[in-house]
C-alpha positions in Angstrom: -17.6 -10.7 -11.9 -15.5 -11.7 -14.6 -13.3 -14.8 -14.1 -10.1 -12.6 -14.9 -11.1 -10.2 -12.3 -10.9 -13.0 -9.6 -7.6 -13.9 -11.0 -6.4 -10.4 -10.5 -7.8 -10.5 -7.0 -5.8 -13.6 -6.4 -2.5 -11.9 -7.6 -3.4 -9.0 -5.5 -3.7 -11.2 -2.5 -0.2 -12.7 -3.2 1.1 -9.1 -3.5 -0.3 -8.6 0.1 1.5 -11.5 1.4 4.8 -10.3 0.0 4.0 -6.7 1.4 3.3 -8.1 4.8 6.9 -9.7 4.7 8.4 -6.6 3.7 6.6 -4.5 6.3 7.7 -6.8 9.1 11.3 -6.9 7.7 11.3 -3.1 7.6 9.9 -2.8 11.2 12.6 -5.2 12.5 15.1 -3.0 10.6 13.7 0.2 12.4 14.5 -1.5 15.8 18.1 -1.9 14.7 18.4 1.7 13.2 15.9 3.8 15.2 17.2 6.9 14.4 15.0 9.2 11.9 16.3 8.9 8.3 17.0 12.5 8.2 19.9 11.9 10.6 23.4 11.7 9.3 24.4 8.3 8.5 21.1 6.6 9.3 20.2 5.9 5.8 23.7 4.5 5.1 23.2 2.1 8.2 20.1 0.8 6.8 21.8 0.0 3.4 24.5 -1.8 5.2 21.9 -4.3 6.7 21.1 -7.6 4.8 17.6 -7.1 6.3 17.1 -3.9 4.3 18.0 -5.9 1.0 15.5 -8.7 2.2 12.9 -6.2 2.4 13.7 -4.7 -1.2 13.4 -8.3 -2.7 10.0 -8.8 -0.8 8.8 -5.2 -2.1 10.0 -6.2 -5.5 7.7 -9.6 -5.3 5.0 -7.2 -4.0 5.3 -4.9 -7.0 5.4 -8.1 -9.6 2.2 -9.6 -8.3 0.6 -6.1 -8.2 1.5 -5.6 -11.9 0.0 -9.2 -12.6 -3.1 -8.3 -10.7 -3.6 -4.9 -12.4 -3.2 -6.8 -15.8 -6.4 -8.6 -15.1 -8.5 -6.5 -12.7 -9.5 -2.8 -12.2 -7.7 -0.7 -9.6 -11.0 -0.5 -7.6 -10.8 -4.2 -7.1 -7.1 -4.7 -6.6 -6.3 -1.7 -4.1 -8.8 -2.7 -1.4 -7.1 -5.9 -1.2 -4.1 -4.0 0.4 -5.5 -4.1 3.8 -5.0 -7.7 3.9 -1.5 -6.9 4.4 -2.3 -6.1 8.0 -4.1 -9.4 8.4 -0.9 -11.2 7.4 1.7 -8.8 9.1 0.3 -8.3 12.7 0.2 -11.9 13.5 3.5 -12.5 12.1 4.9 -9.5 14.0 3.1 -10.6 17.3 4.7 -14.1 16.9 8.2 -12.4 16.4 7.7 -10.6 19.8 7.0 -13.8 21.7 3.3 -13.4 22.0 0.0 -14.4 20.6 -2.7 -12.6 18.6 -5.3 -11.3 21.4 -9.0 -11.8 21.0 -9.4 -8.3 20.1 -6.9 -8.6 17.3 -8.5 -11.7 16.1 -12.0 -10.0 15.9 -10.3 -7.3 13.9 -8.7 -9.6 11.5 -12.2 -11.3 10.8 -13.9 -7.9 10.5 -11.1 -6.8 7.9 -11.5 -9.8 5.9 -15.3 -9.7 5.9 -15.3 -6.1 4.9 -12.9 -6.5 2.1 -15.2 -9.2 0.7 -18.1 -7.0 0.8 -16.1 -4.2 -1.1 -14.9 -6.7 -3.6 -18.5 -7.6 -4.3 -19.5 -3.8 -4.8 -16.2 -2.9 -6.6 -16.8 -2.8 -10.3 -19.4 -3.3 -13.2 -17.8 -4.5 -16.4 -14.2 -4.2 -15.5 -13.7 -1.0 -17.5 -10.6 1.0 -16.8 -9.2 3.5 -19.3 -5.4 4.4 -19.3 -4.3 7.7 -18.3 -3.8 10.3 -21.2 -0.4 11.6 -21.6 -1.4 15.0 -20.0 -3.2 13.3 -17.2 -0.1 11.0 -16.6 2.1 14.2 -16.3 -0.5 15.7 -14.0 -0.8 12.7 -11.7 2.9 11.9 -11.6 4.2 15.6 -11.0 1.1 16.2 -8.5 2.1 13.3 -6.5 5.9 14.0 -6.3 4.9 17.4 -5.1 2.6 16.1 -2.5 5.1 13.6 -1.3 7.8 16.3 -1.1 5.5 18.5 0.9 4.5 15.5 3.2 8.1 14.5 4.0 8.9 18.2 4.8 6.0 18.6 7.2 6.7 15.3 8.7 10.3 16.4 9.6 8.7 19.3 11.7 6.3 17.1 13.6 6.6 15.2 17.0 7.6 11.7 16.4 4.1 10.0 16.5 2.6 12.5 14.1 5.7 12.5 11.9 5.3 8.6 11.7 1.5 8.9 10.7 2.0 11.6 8.1 4.9 9.7 6.6 2.9 6.5 6.5 0.1 8.5 5.0 2.1 9.7 2.1 3.7 6.3 1.6 0.2 5.0 1.1 -0.5 7.8 -1.4 2.7 6.9 -3.1 1.8 3.1 -3.4 -1.7 3.8 -4.4 -0.7 6.3 -7.1 2.1 4.0 -8.4 -0.4 1.3 -8.7 -2.5 3.7 -10.9 0.4 4.5 -13.0 1.4 0.8 -13.3 -2.2 0.0 -14.5 -1.8 2.4 -17.3 1.7 1.3 -18.3 0.5 -2.4 -18.4 -2.5 -1.5 -20.6 -0.3 0.7 -22.9 2.4 -2.1 -23.4 -0.4 -4.5 -24.3 -1.8 -2.0 -27.0 1.3 0.1 -28.1 4.3 -2.0 -27.3 7.6 -0.2 -26.8 6.1 3.0 -27.5 4.4 2.8 -23.9 8.0 3.5 -22.6 7.5 7.2 -23.6 4.4 7.7 -21.5 5.0 9.5 -18.1 3.2 6.7 -16.4 5.8 4.2 -17.1 8.8 6.1 -15.5 6.5 7.6 -12.9 5.6 4.1 -11.6 9.0 3.2 -10.6 10.1 6.6 -9.2 7.0 7.0 -7.0 7.1 3.2 -5.7 10.7 3.7 -4.7 9.8 6.8 -2.8 7.1 4.9 -1.2 9.3 2.2 0.1 11.6 5.0 1.6 8.7 6.8 3.1 7.4 3.8 4.7 10.8 2.9 6.2 10.9 6.3 7.7 7.4 6.0 9.2 8.5 2.7 11.1 11.5 4.4 12.6 10.9 4.4 16.6 7.4 3.2 16.0 5.4 -0.3 16.6 4.3 -1.9 13.3 0.7 -1.6 13.6 0.0 2.2 13.7 1.9 3.3 10.5 1.2 0.0 8.6 -2.7 0.7 9.5 -2.3 4.3 8.0 -0.5 3.1 4.9 -2.9 0.4 4.0 -5.9 2.9 4.3 -4.2 5.6 2.3 -3.3 3.4 -0.4 -6.7 2.2 -1.7 -8.2 5.7 -1.3 -5.4 7.3 -3.4 -5.7 4.6 -6.2 -9.5 4.7 -6.1 -9.5 8.5 -6.4 -7.2 8.5 -9.4 -9.3 5.7 -10.9 -12.6 7.3 -10.7 -11.4 10.8 -11.7 -9.1 10.0 -14.5 -9.5 6.3 -15.6 -13.3 5.9 -15.9 -13.8 3.2 -13.3 -16.9 3.1 -11.1 -18.5 1.4 -8.1 -21.5 -1.1 -8.7 -24.8 0.3 -8.2 -23.9 4.0 -8.8 -24.7 6.4 -5.7 -26.9 3.5 -4.1 -24.0 1.2 -4.1 -21.8 3.8 -2.4 -24.0 3.3 0.9 -23.0 -0.3 1.5 -19.6 0.4 0.4 -19.2 3.1 2.8 -20.5 0.9 5.5 -18.0 -1.9 4.5 -15.2 0.9 4.6 -16.3 1.9 8.1 -16.2 -1.8 9.3 -12.8 -2.3 7.8 -11.6 1.0 9.6 -12.8 -0.4 12.8 -11.3 -3.9 12.2 -8.0 -2.2 11.4 -8.2 -0.2 14.9 -8.8 -3.6 16.8 -6.1 -5.3 14.7 -3.4 -2.7 15.2 -3.4 -2.8 19.0 0.1 -2.0 20.3 2.7 -4.8 19.4 5.5 -6.0 21.4 8.9 -4.9 20.2 10.7 -7.7 18.0 13.6 -9.3 19.5 17.0 -8.0 18.3 18.0 -9.4 15.0 21.7 -9.7 14.0 21.1 -8.8 10.3 
């Protein structure tokens, strides 16, 4: 694999660390303001908390490292790293709850890391990644906005657990697609300079990423950290890889044959996530 791709992987890992901090902050915030965000005054109550702005800063750091990662590596390398956020966030949240990671969760963390390592080895051939065309940029951006709106509407009509899972899934889609759009924006800035600002991917990146943060916060309301974060971290690379393969010319190593070990690694990663996201203790009240 190209050395620059490994640099991208390093930046992607740092992005996961920042995202883990943001997720734990948002989870603690959901304990302070447990009402669904559709309730009157709940969003204003969030904005009044310093912990909300801490999560915004950490999400900003996540985005910055993510853009740096995408400057060096294809989406099919960077996005699978997103599940490492669980490996950082779950022990952190468990410690905040006054407990230690269980053996089951430790096995899950090891399995996730091993599976991601296999996926990285199978991810790309020559690092090729074409930017989205203008037409594809509009299609992906507008299609994603429609999907997010439909998901949020449907979630508001579901029981609490299903609402959280659906919101977490569309938040993961938002993060994955915003990464695909950011990859295009970074590439076009390097080739076209300021003219890249006119491409729909540039504006779409920020809009969809912000919606992802709000949807993720809504998913944590009234829930433990592990379940919604697990759903988000699975939906994220699936959405990004779908866009990368369908529109940006990226591919997995070994063609159809290479998909077999990739599928096995993905299954191992999913099982590791199920072990890692065992029910967590509620965090202690925080004054922020």
